N, C-alpha and C positions, 0 to 999 in steps of 0.2 A: 504494500500500500504506500502511496506517495507520502513523503514526509511534509507536513505542513502544520501551521499553528492551529490548535483547537480553540475556537472562539465560542461557538454555540453547541451545547450538548443536549441530546435527547435522552431522557431516562426511561427505561422500560422495566416494569415490575409486574409480577403475576403471582397469584395464589390460586390453587385449584379448588379450595373450599374455605369457608369461613368457620368450619368446625375444627375441633382438635387444636384450638388455640392459635391457628394460623392468622397472621395479621400482616397485611402488606405495609403497614406503617413502619415496621422494623427495616424492611428493605429500603424504603424511601428515605428514612432518616440517615442510614449509613451511606447511601448513594449521594444524598445532598451534602453531607459532611465532607465526603471525598471530593466532590466538585468544588466546594468552598476552599478546601486546602489547596487544590490545584488552581484556584482562581479562574474556574471555568464558569461561564454564564449558562444557566439552564434555560434552554429555549422552550422546552415542553416536556411534560411528563405523560407517559402512556401506561395506563394501569388496567390489566385484565383481572377481574375478581370472580372467583367461582367458575373458572374455566380450566379444564384439564389441559396439560401440556401435550397430550396425545391428539387433541382436536386439530383438524386440518385448518379450520378458520377461527381466528381470534380477532375480534373487532378492533381492539386498540393496536395490536401488533400489525394488522393489515393497514391501519391508518398510518402507523409509523413508517411502514415500507413505502406507502404512497408519498408521504412527505419527504422521505429520503430521496426519491426520484426528483423532487422539486428542489433539492439541496437546501432544505430548511435548517439544516444543522450540519456540523462538520464531524461529529462523533456521536456514537451511541454507547451508553453505559448500562450494564445490567449487574444485578447482585451476584448471579451465578449463571453458568452456561445454560442449565436446564430450565431457567426461567424463560428463556427465549426460544430455544430449539428443542424439538421433541426427539431428536436423534443426532448422531454425529453427521450423517449425510445432510440432514436439514440444516444443521449449523454451518456446514461448509458452503451450502448454497447461499445462505444468508450472508456469510462473510465474503463470498465471491461477488455478490451484488454490491455490498458496501465497498469492496475494493475497486470495482468498476466505476463507482460513483465518487471515489476519492473520500470516502467516509471511514474514519477509524472506529475501532470496536474495543471496548474495555469491559472486562469481566472482573469485578471486584474480588470475589472469593478466590478465584484461580490466579489472581494477580497477572492477568493477560492484558496487554495494552499494545495494539498493533501500530501505534504511533512511535513505538520504540523498536530498536533493532531486535531485541529479544522477542518482542511480540510478533514481529514479522516472521522470525524463524519458527515460532510456535504455529503460526498460521500455515506456513509451508509444510511443517511436519504433519499437521492435521489433514491437509489436502492429500499428502502422500498416503496416509493411513486410509483415508476414504477411498482413494483410487485402488489401493491394495485390496480393500474389502470388496469393491465392485468386481475386480479381476477374479478374486476367489469365488465369488458367487457365480460368475460366468463359467469358470472352469468346473465348478461342481455340477452345474447344469449339463455341460458337455460330457462330463464323465458319466453322469447318470444316463444320458442318451446312448453313449457308447456301450454301457453295461446292458441296457435294455436290448439293444440290437444284438449283442453277443448272445443273449439268452433267447433270441428268436422272437422277441416281442414286436408286434406291429405298432409303429408310431404314427401319429397323426390321426386324421379323421377316419373312422371306420368306414369301409366300403359298403355301399348299399346293394342289396340283391335286386337286380333289375330283370324283370320278366321280358326277355328278348322276343319270345314267341308272341306275347301280347302286343308288343310294339309292331311286329310284322302284321299281325291280324288287324289291328286298328288302322295301320297304314293302308292295308288292302281294302279296308272299308272306305278309304278316301279321306280320313281324318288328317289334319295338318299337324305339324310337329308341336305347336303350342297346345293344341287340344289333347294330343297324346301325353304330353308332359303333365298337363293338369289332371288327366285321368289317372296317371300313375303316381302323382304327387311328387314328381322330381323335376329338375331343371331341364330346359330345352337342350342345353349343352350335353347333359348326361344322356338324353334320348338319342341325340345325334351320334354321340360316341358309340353307343351300343348298337345303333342301326347301321354303323359303318359309313356315315355320311361325312365324317371328318370335322366339320366345323359349322357354325351358324352362317358362315359366308354364303353357303349354297342356298340357305333359306332366304337370305336377303336378295340374292341374285335372281332366284326363281320364284320369289314370293307371289307374283301375280299369275303364275301358271297354275292351273287347277290341280295338277299332280302334286305341287310343292306347297300349296296353300294350307 
């Protein structure tokens, strides 16, 4: 992330429930005190209350991201990583967005600050870990497919049994390919393949002929 002076900071805080003694004011107090010590001006505070971190949509976080694209602030500070991101991959996507926008990210509990060299290095390491995780998932999927093939398992969509004799019979009665497909409950392409017609091109070419209609 580019090195620049942090002048306006956005605070983001979240608690998933108001039960069990959870109170967002503790997060906000520590974040405000930190900003005061660093002499950063707080531009806005975005607080989601009673919303699980696993949820895809969080109103105030969504608003923060919209304002980030408008460059309303130069840094975002959170009390802890998991207050903002629901997973490592989600965190990386958020940080990549901030990086592209020239916005720094500070996590108070983890002592991460991407405006510093150490913070930049941590961001690079997190990105490498996320990329490794994606690569491992892809490799596990490929290994599973290879194992399934080795065991003789058929992969992909199961083939449908098509009554070729009925196709011939209906065709002999003068029915068109679309009517035959509707009768059998299959696609026109499937009918053509089993009837030895090759492709729907012939249907288009000869569509006005009584034999091919």
